VEXMIKE-99842 format. One record per residue: residue number from 1; residue in one letter; chain; x, y, z of N, C-alpha, C in turn. Coordinates in pm, 1 decimal, decimal comma, always signed. Each point is the difference from the previous one (the first is absolute). Last residue first. Example, Ala and Ser with C-alpha at 12.3 -4.5 7.8 and 13.67 -1.06 7.14 Angstrom:
SITE  num  residuo  cadena      n.px      n.py      n.pz     ca.px     ca.py     ca.pz      c.px      c.py      c.pz
SITE    2        S       A   +1285,0    -225,0    +708,0     +82,0    +119,0      +6,0     -77,0    +109,0     +73,0
SITE    1        A       A     +29,0    -572,0      -7,0     -89,0    +119,0      +0,0     +90,0    +120,0      +0,0
// end
This chain:
SITE  num  residuo  cadena      n.px      n.py      n.pz     ca.px     ca.py     ca.pz      c.px      c.py      c.pz
SITE  137        K       A   +3247,8   +8712,2   -2531,0    +135,4     -54,8     -15,4     +73,1     +67,6    -110,6
SITE  136        N       A    -467,3     +20,2    +242,2     +93,5    +111,7     -15,6    +143,2     -51,3     -12,1
SITE  135        F       A    -384,2    -289,5     +73,8     -30,8     +79,1    -118,6     +97,6    +114,7     -24,1
SITE  134        H       A     +13,8    -330,4    +374,6     -23,7     -73,8    -122,7     -17,4     +86,2    -125,1
SITE  133        N       A     +83,0    +160,4    +467,0     +96,2    -107,2     -28,3     -15,9     -58,2    -139,3
SITE  132        E       A    -300,1    +338,1    +162,9    +133,8     +56,7      -2,0    +103,5    -105,6     -40,5
SITE  131        H       A    -450,6    -120,2     +75,9     +16,9     +68,7    -128,4    +141,1     +55,4     -14,2
SITE  130        Y       A    -119,6    -200,9    +411,4      +1,8     -99,1    -108,1     +27,0     +66,6    -134,7
SITE  129        D       A    +176,0    +195,7    +474,6    -118,0     +10,0     -85,1     +14,9     -96,2    -117,3
SITE  128        K       A    +232,9    -100,0    +472,9     +22,0     +80,9    -119,1    -126,5      -2,2     -84,1
SITE  127        V       A     +65,3     -52,5    +544,7     -45,1     -69,5    -120,4     +22,2     +94,2    -116,7
SITE  126        L       A    +152,3    +145,9    +410,0      -4,3    -142,7     +32,3     -37,5     -83,1    -121,8
SITE  125        G       A     +24,5    +495,4     +37,9    +107,1     -73,8     -65,7      +2,9    -148,0     +34,6
SITE  124        S       A    -315,8    +376,0    +114,9    +111,0     -16,4     +94,4    +116,1     -78,4     -61,1
SITE  123        Q       A    -402,3     +74,6    -248,5     +62,6    +129,2     +27,9    +118,8     -13,6     +94,5
SITE  122        I       A    -259,1    -384,4     -97,7     +68,1     +45,2    -121,7     +74,3    +130,2     +27,3
SITE  121        N       A    -269,0    -171,9    +344,5    +117,3     -85,7     -21,0     +78,8     +42,5    -123,6
SITE  120        A       A    -407,9    +218,0     +90,8     +98,8     +36,4    +101,8    +127,1     -83,4     -16,6
SITE  119        L       A    -368,0    -102,8    -272,6     +62,2    +126,4     -40,9    +106,3     +44,2     +99,2
SITE  118        G       A    -249,2    -384,0    +110,8     +82,8     -23,9    -118,0     +71,2    +125,7     -46,3
SITE  117        E       A    -314,6     +31,0    +353,6    +119,2     -73,4     +43,7     +95,4     -23,4    -117,3
SITE  116        D       A    -417,4    +197,1     -98,5     +83,9     +92,8     +76,9    +129,0     -67,8     +46,9
SITE  115        V       A    -320,3    -268,1    -212,3     +59,0     +92,8     -96,9     +92,8     +97,1     +71,5
SITE  114        W       A    -250,1    -293,8    +265,6    +103,8     -72,4     -72,7     +70,3     +91,4    -100,2
SITE  113        K       A    -371,0    +170,2    +237,5    +111,8     -20,7     +92,2    +116,0     -69,3     -72,2
SITE  112        P       A    -408,0     +58,4    -235,6     +71,4    +127,4     +19,7    +121,5     -14,4     +92,0
SITE  111        L       A    -269,5    -396,0     -69,0     +73,5     +45,4    -117,1     +69,4    +135,2     +20,7
SITE  110        N       A    -309,2    -244,5    +313,4    +145,2     -12,2     +15,9     +80,5     +59,7    -115,2
SITE  109        E       A    -488,7     -11,6     +10,8     +44,6     +68,8    +121,7    +152,6      +2,1      +9,8
SITE  108        A       A    -207,6    -232,2    -356,2     -26,8    +143,3     -16,3     +46,3     +78,5    +122,3
SITE  107        I       A     +16,6    -471,7      +6,7    +106,6     +55,5     -83,4     -18,5    +150,2     -14,8
SITE  106        L       A    -180,1    -247,9    +439,5     -38,0     +18,3    -139,0    +115,3     +63,0     -77,5
SITE  105        G       A    +152,2    -275,2    +413,6    -107,0     +96,6     -18,5     -35,1      +7,8    -147,0
SITE  104        F       A    +327,9    -270,3    +412,7     -61,3      -2,3    -131,9    -112,9    +101,7      -4,9
SITE  103        G       A    +302,6    -128,7    +377,1      +7,3    +128,5     -66,4     -56,0      -0,3    -140,2
SITE  102        Y       A     +24,9    -349,4    +363,2    +103,6      -3,7    -101,5     +11,2    +131,7     -76,2
SITE  101        D       A    -177,6    -197,4    +495,7     -28,1    +106,1     -95,7    +114,9      +6,0     -99,8
SITE  100        K       A     +27,4    -314,1    +344,2    -129,9     -26,1     -61,8     -34,7    +106,0    -103,9
SITE   99        P       A    +512,4    -157,9    +117,6    -107,4     +84,5     +53,1    -130,3     -27,3     -74,2
SITE   98        H       A    +367,5    -385,9     +59,8     -29,0    +113,6     -86,1    -109,8     +84,7     +63,5
SITE   97        H       A    +386,4    -378,6    +146,7    -127,6     +56,0     +42,7     -23,9    +127,9     -78,7
SITE   96        H       A    +320,5    -477,8     -23,8     -26,5    +135,0     -47,6    -138,6     +44,6     +44,9
SITE   95        K       A    +189,4    -442,8     +79,8     +83,2     +99,7     +67,0     -35,1    +143,5     -37,0
SITE   94        H       A    -201,0    -538,3     +34,8     -18,1    +123,3     -76,3     +71,4    +112,8     +73,9
SITE   93        W       A    +163,6    -513,0     +37,3     -97,8     +92,4     +56,4      -5,1    +126,1     -84,9
SITE   92        N       A    +295,0    -395,3     -49,9    -104,9     +32,2     -96,2    -105,8     +94,6     +55,6
SITE   91        G       A    +384,1    -194,3    +242,0     +51,0     +84,6    -107,2    -106,5     +44,3     -98,4
SITE   90        R       A    -104,7    -303,7    +361,5     +41,1    +130,6     +50,7     +47,2     +94,4    -110,5
SITE   89        A       A    -365,3    -372,8    -107,9    +138,8      -3,8     +43,4     +46,2    +141,5     +32,4
SITE   88        P       A    -521,5     -73,2     +45,1    +103,1     -10,4    -103,3    +140,1      -5,8     +60,1
SITE   87        K       A    -427,4    -203,5    +261,2     +47,6    +133,3     -36,5    +113,2     -14,1    -101,0
SITE   86        K       A    -243,2    -383,4    +116,5     -88,6     +97,7     +63,5     +42,2    +142,6     -34,0
SITE   85        N       A     +68,4    -445,8    -311,6     +69,5     +86,4     +94,5     -98,6     +98,7     +58,7
SITE   84        K       A    -100,8    -500,7    -204,9     -24,2    +143,4     -15,2     +76,8     +74,8    +108,2
SITE   83        F       A     -54,6    -518,7    -262,4     +73,3     +81,8     +95,9     -26,3    +147,1     -28,5
SITE   82        L       A    -309,2    -448,9     -94,7     +67,3    +111,0     -66,0     +64,3     +87,6    +105,9
SITE   81        P       A     -82,6    -538,6     +55,8     -62,5    +131,2     +21,7     +82,0    +108,1     -68,5
SITE   80        Q       A     -22,0    -506,9    -190,8     +74,6     +85,3     +92,4     -74,9    +130,8     +22,1
SITE   79        L       A    -129,6    -347,2    -311,4     -25,3     -46,2    +136,5     +70,5     +86,0    +104,4
SITE   78        A       A     +48,2     +67,1    -474,7    -141,8     +19,6     +30,3     -34,8     -43,4    +141,8
SITE   77        R       A    +437,5     -70,1    -187,2     -22,3    +140,0     +37,4    -144,2     +25,2     +41,0
SITE   76        L       A    +152,6    -406,8    -190,9     +30,3      +4,6    +143,1     -32,0    +139,3     +53,9
SITE   75        S       A    -198,4    -273,3    -450,9     +55,1    +120,4     +61,4     +24,7     -23,1    +148,1
SITE   74        L       A     -96,6    -269,1    -530,6     -10,4      +7,3    +145,6     +62,5    +128,7     +50,9
SITE   73        S       A    -219,5    -258,1    -474,1     +86,5    +106,4     +51,7     -26,9     +14,8    +148,4
SITE   72        I       A     -72,7    -410,0    -389,2     -45,6     +63,0    +123,8    +103,7    +102,9     +43,6
SITE   71        K       A    -180,1    -266,1    -481,6    +114,3     +44,0     +79,6     -51,3     +80,5    +118,5
SITE   70        Q       A    -249,0    -216,4    -381,4     -16,8     -39,9    +140,3    +123,2     +33,3     +85,2
SITE   69        S       A    -118,4     +96,9    -481,2    +113,7     -86,1     +33,4      -7,4     -54,7    +142,3
SITE   68        Y       A    -360,4    +273,8    -165,3     +38,3     -87,2    -111,5    +110,0     -98,0     +39,3
SITE   67        E       A    -175,2    +338,5    +302,2    -107,1     -94,0     -34,4     +37,0     -94,1    -114,2
SITE   66        D       A    +299,0    +236,3    +398,8     -20,6     +15,3    -143,5     -99,8    -105,8     -46,1
SITE   65        I       A     +47,6    +230,8    +487,1      +7,1    -131,0     -64,7     -30,3     +22,5    -147,4
SITE   64        D       A    +150,1    +310,2    +476,5     -46,6     -13,9    -138,1     +13,8    -144,7     -44,4
SITE   63        I       A     +92,4    +145,9    +447,5     -45,6    +130,0     -50,6     -47,5      -7,6    -144,4
SITE   62        I       A     +93,3    -311,8    +479,7     -17,1      -8,9    -144,9     -56,8    +133,2     -49,0
SITE   61        K       A    +319,3     -77,7    +442,5    -137,2     +25,2     -44,1      -4,6      -8,3    -152,5
SITE   60        A       A    +343,6    -247,7    +390,0     -20,6    +108,4     -95,7    -147,6     +11,4     -35,4
SITE   59        T       A    +417,9    -252,3    +326,5    -144,3     +22,7      -7,1     -21,0    +122,7     -87,1
SITE   58        V       A    +423,9    -388,5     +43,8     -48,9    +137,6      +0,2    -152,6      +0,5      -4,5
SITE   57        E       A    +476,9    -338,9     +91,6    -145,3     +11,2     -10,8     -40,8    +147,0     +12,1
SITE   56        E       A    +472,7    -241,3    -195,2     -59,6     +80,2    +107,2    -150,8     +11,6     -21,9
SITE   55        G       A    +308,9    -206,9    -311,0     -54,0     -89,0    +102,6     -65,4     +74,0    +115,6
SITE   54        I       A    +368,0    +252,9    -271,3     -81,3    -105,7     -59,5     -39,8     -97,2    +110,9
SITE   53        E       A     +91,0    +506,1    +136,1     +73,9    -119,6     -37,7     -95,4     -99,5     -63,4
SITE   52        Y       A     +41,1    +580,3    +105,3     -74,4    -125,8      -3,7     +89,8    -113,5     -45,5
SITE   51        Q       A    +167,1    +452,2     +62,4    -120,1      +2,8     +83,0     -70,4    -134,8      +8,7
SITE   50        N       A    +396,5    +115,3    -271,8     +34,6      -3,8    +142,3    -122,3      -7,0     +89,8
SITE   49        Y       A     -36,1     +39,4    -477,9     +65,4    -127,3     +29,5     +37,0     -13,2    +147,9
SITE   48        I       A    -184,8    +401,9    -200,5    -102,8    -101,9     +23,6     +62,4    -133,4     +42,6
SITE   47        D       A    +160,6    +521,8     +39,9     +50,3    -128,4     -49,0     -96,9    -109,6     +38,7
SITE   46        K       A    -129,0    +467,2     +45,5    +136,9     +11,0     -50,0     +49,1    -131,6     -59,9
SITE   45        V       A    -487,1    +245,8     +56,2     +60,5    -129,9     +30,8    +138,9      -0,1     -62,3
SITE   44        F       A    -357,6    +414,4    +168,6     +95,3     -52,7     -97,3     +56,2    -133,5     +48,4
SITE   43        G       A    -473,0    +129,3    +204,8    +114,8     +80,4     -40,0     +85,5     -70,4    -103,6
SITE   42        H       A    -386,1    -207,6    +182,3     -47,9    +132,6     -39,5    +115,0     +86,0     -50,8
SITE   41        N       A     +33,4    -535,1     -58,1      -2,7    +100,2    +107,4     -60,5    +128,8     -52,2
SITE   40        I       A     -24,6    -390,3    -273,7     +63,7     -59,1    +117,9      -8,9     +93,8    +119,5
SITE   39        E       A    -142,2     +57,6    -479,4    -102,6     -42,6     +95,0     +59,4     -63,5    +125,6
SITE   38        S       A    +256,3    +148,6    -382,1     -72,1    +119,6     +45,6    -107,8     -33,6    +102,0
SITE   37        I       A    +252,7    -343,8    -216,0     +85,4     +73,6     +93,9     -69,4    +125,4     +53,8
SITE   36        H       A    -298,7    -420,5    -147,0     +87,2     +95,1     -69,7     +76,6     +81,1    +103,8
SITE   35        I       A    -208,2    -492,2     +31,0      -3,5    +125,1     +76,5     +99,1     +92,7     -68,7
SITE   34        L       A    -279,7    -457,8    -178,1    +116,0     +89,0      -3,7     -27,5    +121,1     +87,5
SITE   33        G       A    -183,4    -555,8     -29,9     -25,4    +142,9     -12,4    +129,6     +78,3      -0,8
SITE   32        Q       A    -232,4    -534,2     -91,6    +114,9     +80,4     +38,3     -35,2    +146,6     -22,3
SITE   31        H       A    -231,6    -545,7     +16,3      -9,7    +145,4     -13,2    +126,5     +67,4     +50,4
SITE   30        N       A    -114,4    -484,9     +17,2     -28,0     +43,9    -137,0      +0,9    +151,1     -20,5
SITE   29        A       A     +91,0    -237,1    +427,6     +61,8     -84,3    -102,2     -14,6     +58,1    -140,1
SITE   28        G       A     -10,2    +354,5    +389,1     -52,6    -135,8      -4,9     +66,7     -74,3    -113,3
SITE   27        L       A    +102,5    +445,4     +58,2    -126,2      +4,1     +74,3     -66,7    -137,4      +2,1
SITE   26        S       A    +515,8    +257,1     -76,7     -82,1    -117,4     -28,2    -123,3      +4,9     +89,7
SITE   25        V       A    +318,6    +415,4    -191,1     -51,4     -68,4    +118,2     -88,2    -116,0     -44,8
SITE   24        F       A    +407,7    +384,0    -177,0     -99,1     -99,6     -38,4     -38,2     -80,3    +123,2
SITE   23        I       A    +200,5    +523,3     -65,1     +11,3    -129,3     +67,1    -110,2     -91,1     -51,4
SITE   22        G       A    +268,8    +458,3    -239,7     -99,1     -47,9     +94,9     +28,1    -138,6     +53,6
SITE   21        Y       A    +277,2    +275,3    -309,7    -129,3     +67,3     -13,4    -105,5     -50,2     +97,3
SITE   20        S       A    +448,7    -182,8     -40,9     +18,7    +142,6     +27,8    -132,1     +75,5      -3,2
SITE   19        Q       A     -23,7    -511,4    +138,8     +56,0     +69,5    -115,3     +13,7    +147,6     +36,1
SITE   18        I       A    -103,1    -519,3    +234,8     +24,7    +142,5     +23,7     +67,5     +56,4    -124,4
SITE   17        G       A    -321,6    -463,5    +173,6     +98,0     +65,0     -86,2     +11,2    +147,6     +30,7
SITE   16        T       A    -276,0    -304,6    +249,0     +62,9     -99,4     -87,9    +105,1     +61,7     -91,6
SITE   15        V       A    -294,4     +80,4    +496,0     +79,8     +64,4    -104,0     +70,2    -108,7     -81,4
SITE   14        K       A    -471,1     -83,7    +256,0    +145,0      -7,2     +18,5     +69,8     +63,8    -119,2
SITE   13        G       A    -511,2     +96,4    +245,7     +73,9     -78,1     -97,5    +148,0      +2,5     +30,4
SITE   12        K       A    -552,3    +172,8    +144,5    +134,9     -32,2     +45,5     +66,0     -85,0    -106,6
SITE   11        V       A    -424,7    +393,4     -12,7     +48,9    -136,6     -18,0    +140,2     -14,5     +58,5
SITE   10        I       A    -482,5    +321,1     -45,1    +131,1      -0,4     +63,5     +46,0    -144,8      +1,9
SITE    9        D       A    -364,3    +274,9    -341,2     +32,1    -110,1     +91,7    +139,4     +19,2     +57,6
SITE    8        G       A    -187,9    +283,9    -342,8     -26,6     +41,0    +137,2     +27,7    -109,3    +101,5
SITE    7        I       A    -126,4    -134,8    -493,5     +69,9    +124,3     +33,3     -43,3     +43,8    +139,4
SITE    6        A       A     -16,9    -519,4    -106,0     -72,8    +121,4     -35,7     +83,7    +121,0     +40,1
SITE    5        F       A     +29,4    -586,5     -97,3     +51,2    +123,4     +57,9     -84,3    +116,9     -47,6
SITE    4        S       A     -24,6    -577,9     +61,3     -47,3    +118,8     -70,2     +50,3    +124,0     +73,5
SITE    3        K       A    +190,7    -535,6     -42,4     -48,0    +107,4     +85,9     -39,0    +119,8     -84,9
SITE    2        T       A     -12,2    -536,1    -139,7     +79,4    +121,9      -7,6     -64,7    +108,6     +84,0
SITE    1        M       A      +6,6    -567,3     +13,4     -84,5    +118,4      +0,0     +89,1    +124,9      +0,0
// end
């Protein structure tokens, strides 16, 4: 009698093979599943060969069954709680405090002030007149 599997089932099996892309798990005499490397942990998996051994028993969740080939995709990550930091790392704290009043206003209100500032800069020599540089050569 062959065992019937469904998506969402939690199954136990033995590791039968380890590749760079994942772990093969035997789910009985006639079934085998793959735990892709992205489904092993929530974070980065540096070296899959150091984490698991052939013959080791694992408990995983079925996340997909291909209806044509009957290939079973498993996940260890789905059984792990999601790690959440309560507060951000010390170096990532927001360090800049901006004033609430940014000084935005209507262009019609600010234009005379901007023109006066520009003319004052030209007269003081901080900014050279555009026409003077480009047309009087």
